[in-house]
C-alpha positions in Angstrom: 5.2 -15.6 6.7 3.7 -12.7 4.8 4.7 -12.1 1.1 7.6 -9.7 0.7 5.4 -6.7 -0.2 4.5 -3.3 1.1 1.1 -1.7 0.9 -0.3 1.8 0.5 -3.9 1.9 1.7 -6.7 4.4 1.7 -9.3 4.3 4.5 -12.4 6.3 3.6 -15.0 7.4 6.2 -17.9 4.9 6.1 -20.2 7.8 5.3 -18.4 8.3 2.0 -19.7 5.0 0.6 -23.1 4.9 -1.1 -25.9 2.7 0.1 -26.2 -0.2 0.5 -22.4 -0.4 0.9 -22.5 2.2 3.8 -24.8 0.1 5.9 -22.9 -3.1 5.1 -19.6 -1.7 6.0 -20.9 -0.2 9.2 -22.3 -3.6 10.3 -19.0 -5.2 9.2 -17.0 -2.9 11.4 -18.8 -4.3 14.5 -18.9 -7.9 13.2 -17.1 -10.6 15.1 -16.5 -12.6 11.9 -14.2 -10.0 10.3 -10.4 -10.6 10.6 -9.0 -8.2 13.2 -6.0 -6.1 12.3 -3.6 -8.5 14.0 -4.6 -11.2 11.5 -6.1 -9.3 8.5 -3.0 -9.4 6.3 -2.4 -13.0 7.0 -6.0 -13.8 6.2 -5.8 -11.9 3.0 -2.6 -13.8 2.0 -4.1 -17.2 3.0 -7.1 -16.5 0.8 -4.9 -15.7 -2.2 -2.7 -18.7 -1.6 -5.6 -21.1 -1.6 -6.8 -19.7 -4.9 -3.4 -20.0 -6.6 -2.5 -23.5 -5.4 -5.7 -25.0 -6.6 -5.9 -27.1 -9.8 -6.6 -25.2 -11.9 -5.5 -22.0 -10.2 -8.1 -19.4 -9.6 -6.5 -16.3 -11.1 -9.3 -13.9 -10.2 -12.0 -14.7 -7.6 -15.5 -15.2 -8.9 -16.9 -12.5 -6.6 -15.5 -9.4 -5.0 -14.3 -9.7 -1.4 -16.6 -8.6 1.4 -13.7 -8.0 3.7 -11.9 -4.8 4.6 -9.3 -3.2 6.9 -11.0 -1.0 9.5 -9.9 1.9 11.6 -11.7 4.0 14.2 -10.7 7.5 15.1 -13.1 8.9 17.8 -16.6 8.1 16.6 -15.6 7.8 13.0 -15.3 4.4 11.2 -12.8 4.3 8.3 -12.9 1.4 5.8 -10.3 0.2 3.3 -12.0 -2.6 1.2 -9.7 -5.5 0.1 -11.2 -5.4 -3.4 -9.5 -8.7 -4.1 -11.1 -9.2 -7.5 -10.2 -5.8 -8.9 -6.7 -6.0 -7.6 -6.3 -9.5 -9.0 -7.3 -8.3 -12.4 -4.9 -5.4 -12.2 -2.1 -7.6 -11.0 -2.7 -10.1 -13.8 -2.8 -7.4 -16.4 0.6 -6.2 -15.2 2.0 -9.7 -15.1 1.0 -10.3 -18.7 2.5 -7.0 -19.8 5.8 -7.7 -18.1 6.4 -11.3 -19.3 6.5 -13.1 -22.7 3.3 -14.9 -23.6 5.0 -18.3 -23.4 6.3 -17.6 -19.9 2.9 -16.3 -18.7 1.2 -19.4 -20.1 3.5 -21.6 -18.0 2.0 -20.0 -14.9 -1.6 -19.5 -16.1 -3.2 -21.8 -18.7 -4.3 -19.8 -21.7 -8.0 -20.6 -21.3 -8.0 -19.2 -17.8 -6.0 -16.2 -18.9 -8.5 -15.5 -21.7 -11.4 -15.8 -19.3 -9.8 -13.4 -16.9 -9.2 -10.9 -19.7 -12.7 -11.2 -21.0 -14.3 -10.7 -17.6 -12.1 -7.7 -16.9 -13.1 -6.2 -20.2 -16.7 -6.6 -19.3 -16.0 -4.9 -15.9 -14.4 -2.0 -17.7 -17.2 -1.6 -20.3 -19.7 -1.5 -17.4 -18.0 1.6 -16.2 -17.0 0.1 -12.9 -14.2 1.7 -10.9 -10.6 0.8 -11.7 -9.3 2.6 -8.6 -8.2 0.2 -5.9 -8.0 1.3 -2.3 -4.8 -0.7 -1.9 -1.5 -0.4 -3.9 1.0 -3.2 -3.6 4.8 -3.1 -4.1 6.9 -6.3 -3.9 10.4 -6.4 -2.6 10.7 -2.7 -1.8 8.8 0.5 -0.9 8.7 2.9 -3.9 10.5 6.2 -3.0 7.4 8.3 -3.9 5.4 6.4 -1.2 7.5 8.1 1.5 6.5 11.6 0.3 2.9 11.8 1.8 4.1 11.1 5.3 6.1 12.7 8.2 8.5 11.2 10.6 6.2 11.7 13.6 3.5 9.5 11.9 5.6 6.4 12.3 4.7 3.4 14.4 7.3 0.6 14.8 6.5 -2.5 16.7 9.0 -5.2 17.5 7.2 -6.9 20.3 6.2 -10.4 21.1 3.6 -12.2 19.0 0.1 -11.1 19.9 1.2 -7.6 21.0 -1.2 -4.9 20.3 -2.9 -1.8 21.7 -5.4 -3.6 23.7 -8.4 -6.0 23.5 -10.1 -3.9 20.8 -7.4 -3.4 18.2 -9.4 -0.9 16.3 -9.8 1.4 19.3 -8.4 4.9 18.7 -5.0 5.4 20.3 -3.7 8.4 18.4 -5.4 10.8 16.0 -4.6 10.8 12.3 -1.3 12.7 11.7 0.2 11.5 15.0 0.6 7.8 14.4 -1.6 4.8 13.7 -5.0 4.6 15.3 -5.1 0.7 15.3 -2.9 -2.1 16.4 -0.9 -4.0 13.9 1.0 -7.3 13.7 3.6 -7.6 16.5 6.5 -6.9 14.0 5.5 -4.1 11.8 6.3 -0.6 10.6 3.4 1.6 9.6 2.8 5.3 8.8 -0.6 6.9 8.8 -1.7 10.4 7.9 -4.7 12.4 6.9 -5.6 12.7 3.2 -5.3 16.5 3.5 -1.7 16.2 4.7 -0.8 13.5 2.1 -2.1 15.7 -0.8 -0.4 18.8 0.5 3.0 17.1 0.8 2.8 15.5 -2.6 1.6 18.7 -4.2 4.5 20.6 -2.6 7.1 18.0 -3.7 5.9 17.7 -7.3 7.3 20.9 -8.8 10.5 20.5 -6.8 11.1 17.0 -8.1 10.1 18.0 -11.7 12.6 20.8 -11.7 15.4 18.7 -10.2 14.8 15.1 -11.3 12.6 15.4 -14.3 9.3 13.7 -15.3 10.6 10.2 -15.8 13.5 7.8 -15.5 14.6 4.6 -17.1 14.8 2.9 -13.7 11.4 2.5 -12.0 13.0 2.4 -8.5 14.1 6.1 -8.7 11.9 9.1 -7.8 10.4 11.1 -10.6 7.7 13.7 -11.1 5.9 11.2 -13.3 5.5 8.8 -10.5 4.6 11.5 -8.0 2.0 12.9 -10.4 0.5 9.4 -10.7 0.4 9.1 -6.9 -1.2 12.6 -6.6 -4.0 11.6 -9.1 -4.6 8.4 -7.2 -4.9 10.2 -3.9 -7.2 12.8 -5.5 -9.8 10.1 -6.3 -10.7 9.5 -2.7 -12.7 11.3 0.0 -10.9 14.4 1.3 -11.4 13.2 4.9 -9.8 9.8 4.3 -6.7 8.4 6.0 -3.6 7.2 4.1 -1.5 4.3 5.4 1.9 3.0 4.4 2.5 -0.5 5.7 5.9 -2.2 5.3 4.0 -5.5 5.3 6.1 -8.6 4.8 9.2 -6.5 4.1 9.8 -6.3 7.9 10.9 -9.9 7.7 13.8 -9.0 5.4 15.2 -6.5 8.0 16.5 -7.1 11.5 15.4 -5.1 14.5 18.4 -2.7 14.3 17.8 -2.0 10.7 14.1 -1.3 11.2 14.8 0.9 14.2 17.3 2.9 12.1 14.9 3.1 9.1 14.3 6.9 8.6 13.2 6.7 5.0 10.3 9.1 5.4 12.5 11.7 7.2 15.3 11.3 4.7 12.9 11.8 1.8 11.7 15.0 3.5 15.2 16.3 4.0 16.1 15.4 0.4 13.1 17.4 -0.9 14.0 20.4 1.3 17.6 20.2 0.0 16.3 20.2 -3.6 14.0 23.2 -2.9 16.8 25.2 -1.3 19.5 24.2 -3.8 21.6 22.4 -1.2 23.0 19.8 -3.5 25.3 18.0 -1.1 22.5 17.5 1.4 20.1 16.3 -1.2 22.6 13.8 -2.7 23.5 12.5 0.7 19.9 11.8 1.7 19.1 10.3 -1.7 22.1 8.0 -1.5 21.0 6.9 1.9 17.6 5.9 0.6 19.0 4.1 -2.4 21.6 2.3 -0.2 18.8 1.1 2.1 16.4 -0.1 -0.6 18.4 -1.3 -3.5 19.8 -4.3 -1.6 16.3 -5.3 -0.4 15.0 -5.2 -3.9 18.0 -7.2 -5.1 16.8 -10.1 -2.9 14.0 -10.8 -5.5 16.6 -12.3 -7.8 18.8 -13.9 -5.1 19.2 -17.7 -5.0 
């Protein structure tokens, strides 16, 4: 069972990586050792679980991961590095910021926490990138994540275990902007679009949301211009020919087939934004309420007994 988390991923063309990373990722894409898409999320989760159940737990891996998610569109290879070390540091930094010191110490012994903080400070001082290719959200999909996508870019799979697009799960099936180009776990809901479309949609939505909803809100679950602006800046740090993927990840296990089939969150967000732009208050409120009604109960499961 995957963790109850959704993922927003950036796949950059392999040519966007500097050497020697470009050559390494090109060879990796053809390697038989890499986890295929059908098993990649599970392999990533297993790796994290092994580190955390150890005694003492390994909060941050000693070395950066050499694995990645891979897509192929035509002759182009797209790579989304796992960046497990960087993401672990960022997650631990958020964890310490959201919990009292005594509670954090109950999960991570202070010497290990101090070491992780010290090593991350060294990483920052070296000028290394703090921009992960993967964002993670537990127990819900943030509403701003729906903005970069369109309804026609959805791929829902509810088939039997092992279902996929064929023997080579990275073979191109549909071009970017018209659905995923790779296979996924048998039960999954994924959107994929081009970076150009993602940036355009977020840029168009930003002034509309700022005018109607404001820059911020006291509840992190709600849509705001502040969160959209953060998303726009994150997208702007990657190659303009990259692909953007929204993966419901383990959240699909919290929803039955009928609920997943009826999930039109991306389309509802698009209609809500159109309603805001046109001043159609009733339409906007109706769509926004549908989004909240779908995702608030899912997020509430985090604190369920």
